[in-house]
C-alpha positions in Angstrom: 0.0 0.0 0.0 1.4 3.4 -0.9 2.1 5.7 2.0 -0.2 8.7 2.4 0.8 12.2 2.0 0.6 12.7 5.7 2.6 9.6 6.3 5.3 10.9 4.1 5.4 14.2 6.0 5.6 12.4 9.3 8.6 10.3 8.0 10.3 13.4 6.7 9.9 15.2 9.9 11.3 12.3 11.8 14.2 12.3 9.5 14.7 15.9 10.0 14.4 15.6 13.8 17.2 12.8 13.6 19.5 15.0 11.6 18.9 17.8 14.0 19.8 15.5 16.9 22.9 14.3 15.3 23.9 17.9 14.5 23.3 19.0 18.2 25.3 16.0 19.5 28.1 16.7 17.0 27.9 20.5 17.8 28.1 19.5 21.5 31.3 17.4 21.2 32.9 20.1 18.8 32.1 22.8 21.3 33.3 20.6 24.2 36.5 19.6 22.3 37.4 23.4 22.0 36.5 24.2 25.6 33.2 26.2 25.1 31.1 23.8 27.0 31.8 21.2 29.5 33.1 21.5 33.2 36.2 23.2 34.4 39.3 21.1 35.4 41.8 23.2 37.1 45.4 22.2 37.0 47.1 25.0 39.1 47.4 28.6 38.6 49.6 30.9 36.5 50.1 34.6 36.1 48.5 36.1 33.0 49.2 39.7 31.9 46.7 41.2 29.5 48.2 44.2 27.8 46.4 47.4 27.2 44.5 47.5 23.9 44.3 43.6 23.5 41.4 42.4 21.5 39.5 39.1 22.2 41.7 37.2 19.6 45.0 38.3 21.4 43.5 37.5 24.8 42.4 34.0 23.5 45.8 33.4 22.2 47.4 34.5 25.4 45.3 32.2 27.5 45.8 29.2 25.2 49.6 30.0 25.3 49.4 29.9 29.2 47.3 26.7 29.2 44.5 28.6 31.0 42.1 27.3 28.2 42.4 24.4 25.8 41.6 26.5 22.5 41.8 30.0 21.5 38.9 29.3 19.0 36.8 28.1 21.7 37.3 31.4 23.8 36.5 33.6 20.6 33.3 31.6 20.0 32.2 32.1 23.7 33.0 35.8 23.5 30.9 35.9 20.4 28.0 34.1 21.8 28.1 35.6 25.3 29.6 39.0 24.8 32.0 40.3 27.4 35.0 41.3 25.4 34.6 44.9 26.6 34.6 43.8 30.2 38.1 42.4 30.0 40.4 44.8 31.5 44.2 45.2 31.0 46.3 44.0 34.0 47.7 40.9 35.6 45.5 37.9 36.7 46.1 34.9 38.7 44.3 32.4 36.6 43.7 28.5 37.1 45.0 26.4 34.3 42.4 24.0 32.6 39.4 26.3 32.6 36.6 26.1 30.0 36.4 29.1 27.8 33.2 30.3 29.8 35.1 29.8 33.1 37.9 31.9 31.8 35.7 34.6 30.6 34.0 34.7 34.0 37.4 34.9 35.8 38.5 37.8 33.6 35.3 39.6 34.1 36.3 40.0 37.9 39.1 42.2 36.9 42.8 42.0 37.6 43.9 40.5 40.8 47.4 41.8 40.6 47.8 45.4 40.1 51.5 45.8 40.1 54.7 44.3 38.8 58.1 44.2 40.5 60.6 45.6 37.9 64.3 45.4 38.6 66.8 47.8 37.0 70.4 46.6 37.5 73.2 48.9 38.7 75.1 50.1 35.8 72.1 50.4 33.5 72.0 52.9 30.7 68.9 54.8 29.8 68.3 52.4 27.0 68.5 49.6 29.4 65.8 51.1 31.7 63.6 51.7 28.8 64.1 48.1 27.5 63.4 46.5 30.8 60.2 48.7 31.5 58.9 47.8 28.0 59.5 44.1 28.6 57.9 44.1 32.0 55.0 46.5 31.8 52.7 48.2 29.4 54.7 51.4 29.3 56.4 51.5 25.8 60.2 51.5 25.9 60.4 54.2 23.2 58.1 56.8 24.9 60.0 56.3 28.3 63.3 56.7 26.5 62.3 59.8 24.6 61.1 61.3 27.8 64.3 60.7 29.9 66.5 61.9 27.0 64.6 65.1 26.1 64.5 67.1 29.4 60.8 66.3 29.8 61.7 65.1 33.3 64.6 66.9 35.1 66.7 66.2 38.1 67.9 68.8 40.6 71.3 67.5 39.8 71.2 68.2 36.2 73.3 71.1 34.9 71.9 73.6 32.6 72.3 72.4 28.9 72.2 68.8 29.8 68.8 67.1 28.9 69.6 63.5 29.4 68.9 61.7 32.7 71.8 59.2 32.0 73.1 58.4 35.6 70.4 60.0 37.4 67.9 57.2 37.7 68.2 55.0 40.8 68.8 51.3 40.0 66.7 49.3 42.2 63.6 47.1 42.3 60.2 49.0 42.0 56.6 48.1 42.1 55.1 49.5 39.0 51.4 49.7 39.0 48.9 49.7 36.1 48.2 53.3 36.5 51.9 54.2 36.1 53.1 56.0 32.9 56.5 57.1 31.6 56.6 60.2 33.6 55.6 58.9 37.0 58.1 56.1 36.7 60.9 58.5 35.7 60.1 61.0 38.4 60.3 58.2 41.1 63.6 57.1 39.9 65.0 60.6 39.7 63.7 61.3 43.2 65.1 58.4 44.6 68.7 59.0 43.4 68.3 62.6 44.4 67.5 61.3 48.1 70.5 58.9 47.9 73.0 61.5 46.8 71.7 63.9 49.6 72.3 61.2 52.2 75.8 60.3 51.1 76.9 64.0 50.8 79.7 65.1 48.3 81.2 67.9 50.3 84.7 66.3 50.4 85.1 66.1 46.6 83.1 69.3 46.0 85.9 71.1 48.0 88.3 70.1 45.2 86.1 71.8 42.6 84.2 68.6 41.6 80.4 69.1 41.4 77.9 66.7 42.4 76.9 65.9 39.0 80.6 65.4 38.0 81.0 63.1 41.0 78.0 61.1 39.8 79.8 60.7 36.4 82.8 59.4 38.3 80.6 57.0 40.1 79.2 55.6 36.9 82.7 54.9 35.7 83.5 53.1 39.0 80.4 51.0 38.6 81.4 50.0 35.2 85.0 49.2 36.1 84.9 47.6 39.6 84.1 43.9 40.4 85.3 44.1 44.0 83.7 46.5 46.5 86.9 47.4 48.4 88.4 48.6 45.3 85.9 51.1 44.4 87.4 53.9 46.4 90.7 53.3 45.0 89.5 53.4 41.5 87.8 56.8 42.4 91.2 58.1 43.7 92.8 57.0 40.3 90.1 59.1 38.5 90.6 62.1 40.5 94.4 62.0 40.5 94.3 61.6 36.7 91.8 64.5 36.5 94.2 66.9 38.7 97.2 66.2 36.5 95.3 66.5 33.2 95.8 62.8 32.2 93.3 61.0 30.0 91.2 58.8 32.1 91.8 55.8 29.8 88.6 54.0 31.0 87.3 51.5 28.4 83.7 51.4 29.6 83.3 55.0 28.2 84.3 53.8 25.0 81.7 51.1 25.0 79.2 53.6 26.0 80.3 55.8 23.0 79.7 52.9 20.7 76.3 52.1 22.3 77.2 48.5 23.0 77.8 46.5 26.1 81.2 45.2 25.0 83.4 42.9 27.0 86.3 43.4 24.7 87.3 46.3 22.6 89.1 46.2 19.2 91.8 48.6 18.1 89.3 50.5 15.9 86.9 50.8 18.9 89.7 52.5 20.8 89.9 55.3 18.1 86.2 56.1 17.9 85.7 59.9 17.6 83.6 60.7 20.6 83.8 62.9 23.8 83.2 59.8 25.6 86.5 58.3 24.3 88.6 58.8 27.5 91.5 57.2 26.0 91.7 60.2 23.6 89.9 63.0 25.5 91.1 64.5 28.8 88.6 65.4 31.6 85.3 63.6 32.3 82.8 62.5 29.6 79.8 64.9 29.0 77.3 62.8 31.1 77.6 59.6 33.4 77.8 56.4 31.5 75.1 54.4 33.4 73.3 54.4 36.8 75.7 54.0 39.8 74.7 51.9 42.8 75.3 52.8 46.5 78.8 51.5 46.8 79.9 53.4 43.7 78.4 56.8 44.9 80.0 56.3 48.3 83.3 55.6 46.8 83.0 58.7 44.4 82.2 60.7 47.6 84.9 59.5 49.7 87.8 58.3 47.6 90.7 56.3 49.0 94.1 58.1 49.9 96.8 57.3 47.5 99.0 58.6 44.6 97.9 55.9 42.1 97.6 56.7 38.5 97.1 53.4 37.0 95.2 50.1 37.6 95.0 46.8 35.6 93.2 43.6 36.2 95.4 41.3 38.3 93.6 38.0 38.6 90.7 35.9 37.2 88.4 37.0 39.9 88.4 40.6 38.7 90.8 42.2 41.3 93.1 45.0 40.1 96.6 45.9 40.9 97.2 49.7 41.5 100.4 51.4 40.8 101.9 55.0 40.7 104.6 54.3 38.2 103.9 53.4 34.5 106.7 50.8 34.5 104.9 49.1 37.4 101.7 49.2 35.5 103.3 47.5 32.6 104.7 44.9 34.7 101.4 44.3 36.4 99.6 44.1 32.9 102.2 41.5 31.6 101.6 39.3 34.7 98.0 39.3 34.2 98.4 38.5 30.4 100.3 35.3 31.4 97.2 34.1 33.4 94.7 31.6 31.5 91.5 33.1 32.7 
């Protein structure tokens, strides 16, 4: 017997319902596979930094990279279906790994749990180093910070007229940088901190010889670059002051590295002839600015140099100690002795 029209419709509806059920099941398993649906399975926590201006796609990729979610695609689908992209704030979050996309979105909607980051600027850092570290560790663009501290947009009480660069005038230490900080607020904190340290140390002893505070900081920056052993810092300071007094080139290779714009561990013969006011092998007197950020020990050495008539020093052992001498022939002998070592 041939099926009736009504029977054919019932069969067709049944087929369509079956296909819909299959599609629903397949869709569920697909969404489950990319983490849109299903239960959370936390696997420990991880710190996640959402940068300013990040869109949903960038956030999704970051969460997948940190293993907070299984799939960036799943997170993007969830944001599309449920909205919430506008609620994701820049900042640092402590998130559980192994979350579903919905779980991650809910966690982000609560806002950042970590509102600061510890940023360490090592002693001896150049302005370019400060900017690079700040750019790597925070949302503050390195180029904006560098432009500010090189242009005179922020000034130190220790800066002479005509000097715009804050080289050597930022205090190297560990700081808590909050999300609200910008280039100016960070620069002002670092400047103020160094001003306070200089005031505490006091440079009256060397100022009496005609050396300004700023020039003493320049001396401290060279000590920072040269000394590996704390007890030698004051002796290196004395060598610098002695050479200044007799009009002798300082001959400090760290100033040449600064002129070249590279942190070099060894200089070539062509490096030593670079045409720069920072080339203290060729130029007498101090370089135009400090060559990095001195730490506490170097500032104290520059303020309170050791007593002695030394004019020369050279590395004397593999631990970085120096031999100090008054006579050039003694210096040459010390240099030859070191060259015989196999460091």
